[in-house]
mmCIF file of the N, C-alpha and C atoms, coordinates in Angstrom:
data_MODEL
# 
_entry.id   MODEL 
# 
loop_
_atom_site.group_PDB 
_atom_site.id 
_atom_site.type_symbol 
_atom_site.label_atom_id 
_atom_site.label_alt_id 
_atom_site.label_comp_id 
_atom_site.label_asym_id 
_atom_site.label_entity_id 
_atom_site.label_seq_id 
_atom_site.pdbx_PDB_ins_code 
_atom_site.Cartn_x 
_atom_site.Cartn_y 
_atom_site.Cartn_z 
_atom_site.occupancy 
_atom_site.B_iso_or_equiv 
_atom_site.pdbx_formal_charge 
_atom_site.auth_seq_id 
_atom_site.auth_comp_id 
_atom_site.auth_asym_id 
_atom_site.auth_atom_id 
_atom_site.pdbx_PDB_model_num 
ATOM 1   N N  . MET A 1 1  ? 158.885 80.407  86.281 1.00 0.00 ? 1  MET A N  1 
ATOM 2   C CA . MET A 1 1  ? 158.948 80.655  85.066 1.00 0.00 ? 1  MET A CA 1 
ATOM 3   C C  . MET A 1 1  ? 157.754 80.276  83.958 1.00 0.00 ? 1  MET A C  1 
ATOM 4   N N  . GLU A 1 2  ? 157.449 78.637  84.048 1.00 0.00 ? 2  GLU A N  1 
ATOM 5   C CA . GLU A 1 2  ? 157.072 78.855  83.068 1.00 0.00 ? 2  GLU A CA 1 
ATOM 6   C C  . GLU A 1 2  ? 154.975 79.219  82.728 1.00 0.00 ? 2  GLU A C  1 
ATOM 7   N N  . LEU A 1 3  ? 154.874 80.413  83.778 1.00 0.00 ? 3  LEU A N  1 
ATOM 8   C CA . LEU A 1 3  ? 153.595 80.715  83.900 1.00 0.00 ? 3  LEU A CA 1 
ATOM 9   C C  . LEU A 1 3  ? 154.482 82.279  82.807 1.00 0.00 ? 3  LEU A C  1 
ATOM 10  N N  . PHE A 1 4  ? 154.654 82.213  82.818 1.00 0.00 ? 4  PHE A N  1 
ATOM 11  C CA . PHE A 1 4  ? 155.606 84.040  82.864 1.00 0.00 ? 4  PHE A CA 1 
ATOM 12  C C  . PHE A 1 4  ? 155.839 83.523  81.243 1.00 0.00 ? 4  PHE A C  1 
ATOM 13  N N  . LEU A 1 5  ? 156.317 82.997  80.819 1.00 0.00 ? 5  LEU A N  1 
ATOM 14  C CA . LEU A 1 5  ? 156.652 82.077  79.127 1.00 0.00 ? 5  LEU A CA 1 
ATOM 15  C C  . LEU A 1 5  ? 155.755 82.250  78.729 1.00 0.00 ? 5  LEU A C  1 
ATOM 16  N N  . LYS A 1 6  ? 154.393 81.274  79.394 1.00 0.00 ? 6  LYS A N  1 
ATOM 17  C CA . LYS A 1 6  ? 153.122 81.355  78.612 1.00 0.00 ? 6  LYS A CA 1 
ATOM 18  C C  . LYS A 1 6  ? 152.667 82.721  78.181 1.00 0.00 ? 6  LYS A C  1 
ATOM 19  N N  . ARG A 1 7  ? 152.217 83.347  79.414 1.00 0.00 ? 7  ARG A N  1 
ATOM 20  C CA . ARG A 1 7  ? 152.061 84.642  78.939 1.00 0.00 ? 7  ARG A CA 1 
ATOM 21  C C  . ARG A 1 7  ? 152.760 85.762  78.323 1.00 0.00 ? 7  ARG A C  1 
ATOM 22  N N  . VAL A 1 8  ? 154.174 85.594  77.462 1.00 0.00 ? 8  VAL A N  1 
ATOM 23  C CA . VAL A 1 8  ? 154.874 86.474  76.745 1.00 0.00 ? 8  VAL A CA 1 
ATOM 24  C C  . VAL A 1 8  ? 154.271 85.509  75.939 1.00 0.00 ? 8  VAL A C  1 
ATOM 25  N N  . ALA A 1 9  ? 154.263 84.510  75.413 1.00 0.00 ? 9  ALA A N  1 
ATOM 26  C CA . ALA A 1 9  ? 153.857 83.432  74.258 1.00 0.00 ? 9  ALA A CA 1 
ATOM 27  C C  . ALA A 1 9  ? 152.814 83.876  73.958 1.00 0.00 ? 9  ALA A C  1 
ATOM 28  N N  . ASP A 1 10 ? 151.344 83.909  75.043 1.00 0.00 ? 10 ASP A N  1 
ATOM 29  C CA . ASP A 1 10 ? 151.067 84.931  74.700 1.00 0.00 ? 10 ASP A CA 1 
ATOM 30  C C  . ASP A 1 10 ? 150.489 86.334  74.008 1.00 0.00 ? 10 ASP A C  1 
ATOM 31  N N  . ILE A 1 11 ? 151.367 87.018  74.330 1.00 0.00 ? 11 ILE A N  1 
ATOM 32  C CA . ILE A 1 11 ? 151.598 88.551  73.889 1.00 0.00 ? 11 ILE A CA 1 
ATOM 33  C C  . ILE A 1 11 ? 151.862 88.332  72.802 1.00 0.00 ? 11 ILE A C  1 
ATOM 34  N N  . LEU A 1 12 ? 152.686 88.156  72.644 1.00 0.00 ? 12 LEU A N  1 
ATOM 35  C CA . LEU A 1 12 ? 153.580 87.667  71.290 1.00 0.00 ? 12 LEU A CA 1 
ATOM 36  C C  . LEU A 1 12 ? 153.341 86.817  70.057 1.00 0.00 ? 12 LEU A C  1 
ATOM 37  N N  . ASP A 1 13 ? 151.772 86.215  70.698 1.00 0.00 ? 13 ASP A N  1 
ATOM 38  C CA . ASP A 1 13 ? 151.019 85.309  70.024 1.00 0.00 ? 13 ASP A CA 1 
ATOM 39  C C  . ASP A 1 13 ? 151.998 84.401  68.576 1.00 0.00 ? 13 ASP A C  1 
ATOM 40  N N  . VAL A 1 14 ? 152.912 83.761  69.789 1.00 0.00 ? 14 VAL A N  1 
ATOM 41  C CA . VAL A 1 14 ? 153.777 82.772  68.933 1.00 0.00 ? 14 VAL A CA 1 
ATOM 42  C C  . VAL A 1 14 ? 153.061 81.395  69.415 1.00 0.00 ? 14 VAL A C  1 
ATOM 43  N N  . PRO A 1 15 ? 153.128 79.942  68.963 1.00 0.00 ? 15 PRO A N  1 
ATOM 44  C CA . PRO A 1 15 ? 153.242 78.774  70.195 1.00 0.00 ? 15 PRO A CA 1 
ATOM 45  C C  . PRO A 1 15 ? 153.529 79.371  71.612 1.00 0.00 ? 15 PRO A C  1 
ATOM 46  N N  . GLN A 1 16 ? 154.928 79.476  71.739 1.00 0.00 ? 16 GLN A N  1 
ATOM 47  C CA . GLN A 1 16 ? 156.284 79.208  72.844 1.00 0.00 ? 16 GLN A CA 1 
ATOM 48  C C  . GLN A 1 16 ? 156.852 79.987  72.645 1.00 0.00 ? 16 GLN A C  1 
ATOM 49  N N  . VAL A 1 17 ? 157.797 80.297  73.746 1.00 0.00 ? 17 VAL A N  1 
ATOM 50  C CA . VAL A 1 17 ? 158.979 81.169  74.070 1.00 0.00 ? 17 VAL A CA 1 
ATOM 51  C C  . VAL A 1 17 ? 159.685 80.365  74.631 1.00 0.00 ? 17 VAL A C  1 
ATOM 52  N N  . GLU A 1 18 ? 161.469 80.790  74.951 1.00 0.00 ? 18 GLU A N  1 
ATOM 53  C CA . GLU A 1 18 ? 162.033 79.906  75.589 1.00 0.00 ? 18 GLU A CA 1 
ATOM 54  C C  . GLU A 1 18 ? 163.215 81.412  76.804 1.00 0.00 ? 18 GLU A C  1 
ATOM 55  N N  . PRO A 1 19 ? 163.739 81.255  77.207 1.00 0.00 ? 19 PRO A N  1 
ATOM 56  C CA . PRO A 1 19 ? 164.085 82.238  78.001 1.00 0.00 ? 19 PRO A CA 1 
ATOM 57  C C  . PRO A 1 19 ? 164.980 83.316  77.035 1.00 0.00 ? 19 PRO A C  1 
ATOM 58  N N  . GLY A 1 20 ? 166.049 81.816  75.750 1.00 0.00 ? 20 GLY A N  1 
ATOM 59  C CA . GLY A 1 20 ? 166.866 82.903  75.024 1.00 0.00 ? 20 GLY A CA 1 
ATOM 60  C C  . GLY A 1 20 ? 166.276 83.338  73.912 1.00 0.00 ? 20 GLY A C  1 
ATOM 61  N N  . THR A 1 21 ? 164.880 83.710  73.652 1.00 0.00 ? 21 THR A N  1 
ATOM 62  C CA . THR A 1 21 ? 163.958 84.484  72.368 1.00 0.00 ? 21 THR A CA 1 
ATOM 63  C C  . THR A 1 21 ? 163.431 85.764  72.520 1.00 0.00 ? 21 THR A C  1 
ATOM 64  N N  . ARG A 1 22 ? 164.414 86.280  71.752 1.00 0.00 ? 22 ARG A N  1 
ATOM 65  C CA . ARG A 1 22 ? 164.873 87.551  70.910 1.00 0.00 ? 22 ARG A CA 1 
ATOM 66  C C  . ARG A 1 22 ? 163.535 88.675  70.737 1.00 0.00 ? 22 ARG A C  1 
ATOM 67  N N  . PHE A 1 23 ? 162.561 89.274  71.665 1.00 0.00 ? 23 PHE A N  1 
ATOM 68  C CA . PHE A 1 23 ? 161.517 88.942  71.465 1.00 0.00 ? 23 PHE A CA 1 
ATOM 69  C C  . PHE A 1 23 ? 161.254 89.957  69.925 1.00 0.00 ? 23 PHE A C  1 
ATOM 70  N N  . ARG A 1 24 ? 161.527 91.294  70.257 1.00 0.00 ? 24 ARG A N  1 
ATOM 71  C CA . ARG A 1 24 ? 161.390 91.838  68.798 1.00 0.00 ? 24 ARG A CA 1 
ATOM 72  C C  . ARG A 1 24 ? 162.240 91.644  67.585 1.00 0.00 ? 24 ARG A C  1 
ATOM 73  N N  . GLU A 1 25 ? 161.973 90.315  67.839 1.00 0.00 ? 25 GLU A N  1 
ATOM 74  C CA . GLU A 1 25 ? 162.707 89.464  66.538 1.00 0.00 ? 25 GLU A CA 1 
ATOM 75  C C  . GLU A 1 25 ? 161.453 88.365  66.333 1.00 0.00 ? 25 GLU A C  1 
ATOM 76  N N  . THR A 1 26 ? 160.051 88.916  66.921 1.00 0.00 ? 26 THR A N  1 
ATOM 77  C CA . THR A 1 26 ? 158.786 87.856  66.396 1.00 0.00 ? 26 THR A CA 1 
ATOM 78  C C  . THR A 1 26 ? 158.856 88.125  65.617 1.00 0.00 ? 26 THR A C  1 
ATOM 79  N N  . GLU A 1 27 ? 158.634 87.205  64.798 1.00 0.00 ? 27 GLU A N  1 
ATOM 80  C CA . GLU A 1 27 ? 157.617 87.451  62.943 1.00 0.00 ? 27 GLU A CA 1 
ATOM 81  C C  . GLU A 1 27 ? 155.873 88.740  63.309 1.00 0.00 ? 27 GLU A C  1 
ATOM 82  N N  . GLY A 1 28 ? 155.971 89.569  62.903 1.00 0.00 ? 28 GLY A N  1 
ATOM 83  C CA . GLY A 1 28 ? 154.937 90.121  63.400 1.00 0.00 ? 28 GLY A CA 1 
ATOM 84  C C  . GLY A 1 28 ? 154.967 91.682  64.566 1.00 0.00 ? 28 GLY A C  1 
ATOM 85  N N  . TRP A 1 29 ? 156.374 91.759  65.175 1.00 0.00 ? 29 TRP A N  1 
ATOM 86  C CA . TRP A 1 29 ? 156.119 92.133  66.618 1.00 0.00 ? 29 TRP A CA 1 
ATOM 87  C C  . TRP A 1 29 ? 156.447 94.237  66.250 1.00 0.00 ? 29 TRP A C  1 
ATOM 88  N N  . CYS A 1 30 ? 155.822 94.665  67.232 1.00 0.00 ? 30 CYS A N  1 
ATOM 89  C CA . CYS A 1 30 ? 155.290 96.073  66.337 1.00 0.00 ? 30 CYS A CA 1 
ATOM 90  C C  . CYS A 1 30 ? 154.652 96.786  67.925 1.00 0.00 ? 30 CYS A C  1 
ATOM 91  N N  . SER A 1 31 ? 154.082 97.374  68.221 1.00 0.00 ? 31 SER A N  1 
ATOM 92  C CA . SER A 1 31 ? 154.669 98.597  69.109 1.00 0.00 ? 31 SER A CA 1 
ATOM 93  C C  . SER A 1 31 ? 153.012 98.139  70.352 1.00 0.00 ? 31 SER A C  1 
ATOM 94  N N  . LEU A 1 32 ? 151.939 97.139  69.511 1.00 0.00 ? 32 LEU A N  1 
ATOM 95  C CA . LEU A 1 32 ? 151.425 97.155  70.459 1.00 0.00 ? 32 LEU A CA 1 
ATOM 96  C C  . LEU A 1 32 ? 151.525 95.602  71.412 1.00 0.00 ? 32 LEU A C  1 
ATOM 97  N N  . MET A 1 33 ? 152.806 94.999  70.820 1.00 0.00 ? 33 MET A N  1 
ATOM 98  C CA . MET A 1 33 ? 153.286 93.829  71.467 1.00 0.00 ? 33 MET A CA 1 
ATOM 99  C C  . MET A 1 33 ? 154.205 94.684  72.703 1.00 0.00 ? 33 MET A C  1 
ATOM 100 N N  . ALA A 1 34 ? 154.599 95.360  72.057 1.00 0.00 ? 34 ALA A N  1 
ATOM 101 C CA . ALA A 1 34 ? 155.670 96.222  73.613 1.00 0.00 ? 34 ALA A CA 1 
ATOM 102 C C  . ALA A 1 34 ? 154.981 96.252  74.352 1.00 0.00 ? 34 ALA A C  1 
ATOM 103 N N  . PHE A 1 35 ? 153.551 97.269  74.123 1.00 0.00 ? 35 PHE A N  1 
ATOM 104 C CA . PHE A 1 35 ? 152.492 97.627  74.666 1.00 0.00 ? 35 PHE A CA 1 
ATOM 105 C C  . PHE A 1 35 ? 152.767 96.190  75.852 1.00 0.00 ? 35 PHE A C  1 
ATOM 106 N N  . GLY A 1 36 ? 152.191 95.172  75.392 1.00 0.00 ? 36 GLY A N  1 
ATOM 107 C CA . GLY A 1 36 ? 151.427 94.706  76.078 1.00 0.00 ? 36 GLY A CA 1 
ATOM 108 C C  . GLY A 1 36 ? 152.560 93.751  77.088 1.00 0.00 ? 36 GLY A C  1 
ATOM 109 N N  . LEU A 1 37 ? 153.479 93.807  76.674 1.00 0.00 ? 37 LEU A N  1 
ATOM 110 C CA . LEU A 1 37 ? 154.617 93.695  77.963 1.00 0.00 ? 37 LEU A CA 1 
ATOM 111 C C  . LEU A 1 37 ? 154.590 94.707  78.546 1.00 0.00 ? 37 LEU A C  1 
ATOM 112 N N  . LEU A 1 38 ? 154.688 95.314  78.136 1.00 0.00 ? 38 LEU A N  1 
ATOM 113 C CA . LEU A 1 38 ? 154.744 96.275  79.579 1.00 0.00 ? 38 LEU A CA 1 
ATOM 114 C C  . LEU A 1 38 ? 154.007 96.638  80.188 1.00 0.00 ? 38 LEU A C  1 
ATOM 115 N N  . VAL A 1 39 ? 152.962 96.494  80.443 1.00 0.00 ? 39 VAL A N  1 
ATOM 116 C CA . VAL A 1 39 ? 151.209 96.066  80.618 1.00 0.00 ? 39 VAL A CA 1 
ATOM 117 C C  . VAL A 1 39 ? 151.965 95.342  81.515 1.00 0.00 ? 39 VAL A C  1 
ATOM 118 N N  . MET A 1 40 ? 151.424 93.723  81.041 1.00 0.00 ? 40 MET A N  1 
ATOM 119 C CA . MET A 1 40 ? 151.920 92.736  81.966 1.00 0.00 ? 40 MET A CA 1 
ATOM 120 C C  . MET A 1 40 ? 153.118 92.760  83.432 1.00 0.00 ? 40 MET A C  1 
ATOM 121 N N  . MET A 1 41 ? 154.156 93.125  83.171 1.00 0.00 ? 41 MET A N  1 
ATOM 122 C CA . MET A 1 41 ? 155.396 93.803  83.918 1.00 0.00 ? 41 MET A CA 1 
ATOM 123 C C  . MET A 1 41 ? 154.750 94.327  85.152 1.00 0.00 ? 41 MET A C  1 
ATOM 124 N N  . GLU A 1 42 ? 153.470 95.519  84.403 1.00 0.00 ? 42 GLU A N  1 
ATOM 125 C CA . GLU A 1 42 ? 153.643 96.401  85.671 1.00 0.00 ? 42 GLU A CA 1 
ATOM 126 C C  . GLU A 1 42 ? 152.658 95.522  86.139 1.00 0.00 ? 42 GLU A C  1 
ATOM 127 N N  . ASN A 1 43 ? 151.342 95.420  85.675 1.00 0.00 ? 43 ASN A N  1 
ATOM 128 C CA . ASN A 1 43 ? 149.981 94.521  86.507 1.00 0.00 ? 43 ASN A CA 1 
ATOM 129 C C  . ASN A 1 43 ? 149.578 92.896  86.880 1.00 0.00 ? 43 ASN A C  1 
ATOM 130 N N  . ASP A 1 44 ? 150.561 92.001  86.703 1.00 0.00 ? 44 ASP A N  1 
ATOM 131 C CA . ASP A 1 44 ? 150.654 90.472  86.881 1.00 0.00 ? 44 ASP A CA 1 
ATOM 132 C C  . ASP A 1 44 ? 151.836 90.919  87.820 1.00 0.00 ? 44 ASP A C  1 
ATOM 133 N N  . TYR A 1 45 ? 152.736 91.226  87.457 1.00 0.00 ? 45 TYR A N  1 
ATOM 134 C CA . TYR A 1 45 ? 154.183 91.023  88.545 1.00 0.00 ? 45 TYR A CA 1 
ATOM 135 C C  . TYR A 1 45 ? 155.210 92.465  89.359 1.00 0.00 ? 45 TYR A C  1 
ATOM 136 N N  . LYS A 1 46 ? 153.836 93.153  88.899 1.00 0.00 ? 46 LYS A N  1 
ATOM 137 C CA . LYS A 1 46 ? 154.500 94.675  90.408 1.00 0.00 ? 46 LYS A CA 1 
ATOM 138 C C  . LYS A 1 46 ? 155.960 95.296  89.888 1.00 0.00 ? 46 LYS A C  1 
ATOM 139 N N  . ARG A 1 47 ? 156.157 95.423  88.391 1.00 0.00 ? 47 ARG A N  1 
ATOM 140 C CA . ARG A 1 47 ? 157.217 95.523  88.471 1.00 0.00 ? 47 ARG A CA 1 
ATOM 141 C C  . ARG A 1 47 ? 157.911 96.263  86.879 1.00 0.00 ? 47 ARG A C  1 
ATOM 142 N N  . PRO A 1 48 ? 156.707 97.412  86.896 1.00 0.00 ? 48 PRO A N  1 
ATOM 143 C CA . PRO A 1 48 ? 156.469 98.559  86.161 1.00 0.00 ? 48 PRO A CA 1 
ATOM 144 C C  . PRO A 1 48 ? 157.900 99.195  85.375 1.00 0.00 ? 48 PRO A C  1 
ATOM 145 N N  . LEU A 1 49 ? 158.684 99.080  83.585 1.00 0.00 ? 49 LEU A N  1 
ATOM 146 C CA . LEU A 1 49 ? 159.508 99.337  83.210 1.00 0.00 ? 49 LEU A CA 1 
ATOM 147 C C  . LEU A 1 49 ? 159.502 100.465 82.808 1.00 0.00 ? 49 LEU A C  1 
ATOM 148 N N  . ALA A 1 50 ? 160.539 101.606 82.622 1.00 0.00 ? 50 ALA A N  1 
ATOM 149 C CA . ALA A 1 50 ? 160.569 102.717 82.089 1.00 0.00 ? 50 ALA A CA 1 
ATOM 150 C C  . ALA A 1 50 ? 160.891 102.172 80.367 1.00 0.00 ? 50 ALA A C  1 
ATOM 151 N N  . ILE A 1 51 ? 160.516 102.951 80.195 1.00 0.00 ? 51 ILE A N  1 
ATOM 152 C CA . ILE A 1 51 ? 160.582 102.887 78.370 1.00 0.00 ? 51 ILE A CA 1 
ATOM 153 C C  . ILE A 1 51 ? 161.724 102.340 77.840 1.00 0.00 ? 51 ILE A C  1 
ATOM 154 N N  . GLU A 1 52 ? 162.996 103.815 78.578 1.00 0.00 ? 52 GLU A N  1 
ATOM 155 C CA . GLU A 1 52 ? 164.297 103.303 78.059 1.00 0.00 ? 52 GLU A CA 1 
ATOM 156 C C  . GLU A 1 52 ? 164.817 102.250 78.828 1.00 0.00 ? 52 GLU A C  1 
ATOM 157 N N  . GLU A 1 53 ? 163.938 101.427 80.174 1.00 0.00 ? 53 GLU A N  1 
ATOM 158 C CA . GLU A 1 53 ? 165.349 100.554 80.383 1.00 0.00 ? 53 GLU A CA 1 
ATOM 159 C C  . GLU A 1 53 ? 164.900 98.977  79.657 1.00 0.00 ? 53 GLU A C  1 
ATOM 160 N N  . PHE A 1 54 ? 163.491 99.091  79.453 1.00 0.00 ? 54 PHE A N  1 
ATOM 161 C CA . PHE A 1 54 ? 162.682 98.267  78.339 1.00 0.00 ? 54 PHE A CA 1 
ATOM 162 C C  . PHE A 1 54 ? 163.429 97.748  76.790 1.00 0.00 ? 54 PHE A C  1 
ATOM 163 N N  . MET A 1 55 ? 163.997 99.396  76.605 1.00 0.00 ? 55 MET A N  1 
ATOM 164 C CA . MET A 1 55 ? 163.973 99.148  75.301 1.00 0.00 ? 55 MET A CA 1 
ATOM 165 C C  . MET A 1 55 ? 166.020 98.419  74.636 1.00 0.00 ? 55 MET A C  1 
ATOM 166 N N  . ARG A 1 56 ? 166.645 98.493  76.693 1.00 0.00 ? 56 ARG A N  1 
ATOM 167 C CA . ARG A 1 56 ? 167.717 97.690  76.617 1.00 0.00 ? 56 ARG A CA 1 
ATOM 168 C C  . ARG A 1 56 ? 167.713 96.723  76.499 1.00 0.00 ? 56 ARG A C  1 
ATOM 169 N N  . LEU A 1 57 ? 166.567 95.474  77.014 1.00 0.00 ? 57 LEU A N  1 
ATOM 170 C CA . LEU A 1 57 ? 166.222 94.513  76.699 1.00 0.00 ? 57 LEU A CA 1 
ATOM 171 C C  . LEU A 1 57 ? 165.983 93.944  75.479 1.00 0.00 ? 57 LEU A C  1 
ATOM 172 N N  . GLU A 1 58 ? 166.577 92.164  75.253 1.00 0.00 ? 58 GLU A N  1 
ATOM 173 C CA . GLU A 1 58 ? 166.631 91.980  74.073 1.00 0.00 ? 58 GLU A CA 1 
ATOM 174 C C  . GLU A 1 58 ? 165.971 90.854  74.414 1.00 0.00 ? 58 GLU A C  1 
ATOM 175 N N  . THR A 1 59 ? 165.936 89.924  75.076 1.00 0.00 ? 59 THR A N  1 
ATOM 176 C CA . THR A 1 59 ? 166.006 88.125  75.851 1.00 0.00 ? 59 THR A CA 1 
ATOM 177 C C  . THR A 1 59 ? 164.828 88.445  76.522 1.00 0.00 ? 59 THR A C  1 
ATOM 178 N N  . VAL A 1 60 ? 164.131 87.464  76.041 1.00 0.00 ? 60 VAL A N  1 
ATOM 179 C CA . VAL A 1 60 ? 162.359 86.604  77.085 1.00 0.00 ? 60 VAL A CA 1 
ATOM 180 C C  . VAL A 1 60 ? 163.495 86.817  78.486 1.00 0.00 ? 60 VAL A C  1 
ATOM 181 N N  . GLY A 1 61 ? 164.253 85.724  78.741 1.00 0.00 ? 61 GLY A N  1 
ATOM 182 C CA . GLY A 1 61 ? 164.958 85.366  79.970 1.00 0.00 ? 61 GLY A CA 1 
ATOM 183 C C  . GLY A 1 61 ? 165.900 87.073  80.852 1.00 0.00 ? 61 GLY A C  1 
ATOM 184 N N  . GLU A 1 62 ? 165.894 87.807  80.022 1.00 0.00 ? 62 GLU A N  1 
ATOM 185 C CA . GLU A 1 62 ? 166.097 89.531  80.119 1.00 0.00 ? 62 GLU A CA 1 
ATOM 186 C C  . GLU A 1 62 ? 164.605 90.210  80.981 1.00 0.00 ? 62 GLU A C  1 
ATOM 187 N N  . LEU A 1 63 ? 164.471 89.915  80.003 1.00 0.00 ? 63 LEU A N  1 
ATOM 188 C CA . LEU A 1 63 ? 162.711 90.665  80.639 1.00 0.00 ? 63 LEU A CA 1 
ATOM 189 C C  . LEU A 1 63 ? 162.337 89.609  82.549 1.00 0.00 ? 63 LEU A C  1 
ATOM 190 N N  . PHE A 1 64 ? 162.069 88.489  82.262 1.00 0.00 ? 64 PHE A N  1 
ATOM 191 C CA . PHE A 1 64 ? 162.303 88.030  83.803 1.00 0.00 ? 64 PHE A CA 1 
ATOM 192 C C  . PHE A 1 64 ? 163.215 87.757  84.274 1.00 0.00 ? 64 PHE A C  1 
ATOM 193 N N  . SER A 1 65 ? 164.298 88.387  84.361 1.00 0.00 ? 65 SER A N  1 
ATOM 194 C CA . SER A 1 65 ? 165.238 88.798  84.979 1.00 0.00 ? 65 SER A CA 1 
ATOM 195 C C  . SER A 1 65 ? 164.601 89.841  85.842 1.00 0.00 ? 65 SER A C  1 
ATOM 196 N N  . ARG A 1 66 ? 164.010 90.768  85.268 1.00 0.00 ? 66 ARG A N  1 
ATOM 197 C CA . ARG A 1 66 ? 162.891 92.497  86.271 1.00 0.00 ? 66 ARG A CA 1 
ATOM 198 C C  . ARG A 1 66 ? 162.103 91.506  86.929 1.00 0.00 ? 66 ARG A C  1 
ATOM 199 N N  . ILE A 1 67 ? 162.025 90.831  87.515 1.00 0.00 ? 67 ILE A N  1 
ATOM 200 C CA . ILE A 1 67 ? 160.659 90.307  87.918 1.00 0.00 ? 67 ILE A CA 1 
ATOM 201 C C  . ILE A 1 67 ? 160.805 89.278  89.059 1.00 0.00 ? 67 ILE A C  1 
ATOM 202 N N  . SER A 1 68 ? 162.557 88.821  88.996 1.00 0.00 ? 68 SER A N  1 
ATOM 203 C CA . SER A 1 68 ? 163.408 88.010  90.432 1.00 0.00 ? 68 SER A CA 1 
ATOM 204 C C  . SER A 1 68 ? 163.858 89.415  91.185 1.00 0.00 ? 68 SER A C  1 
ATOM 205 N N  . PRO A 1 69 ? 163.668 89.065  92.670 1.00 0.00 ? 69 PRO A N  1 
ATOM 206 C CA . PRO A 1 69 ? 163.790 90.051  93.259 1.00 0.00 ? 69 PRO A CA 1 
ATOM 207 C C  . PRO A 1 69 ? 165.054 90.164  94.027 1.00 0.00 ? 69 PRO A C  1 
# 
């Protein structure tokens, strides 16, 4: 999970995130960050997300739960 949190923090351009971090409330949140998270999920973790599914997620922990089998 540590690597996942680092990747998300890099995409959100913040020093760190926790599982409870609400990524849409990150300062400077924009569609480019959302796209970055979607690309990360598909390319790095082979877990593509439909936009509708992504829109229901609120926290970094919920996003992480999508890579667990």
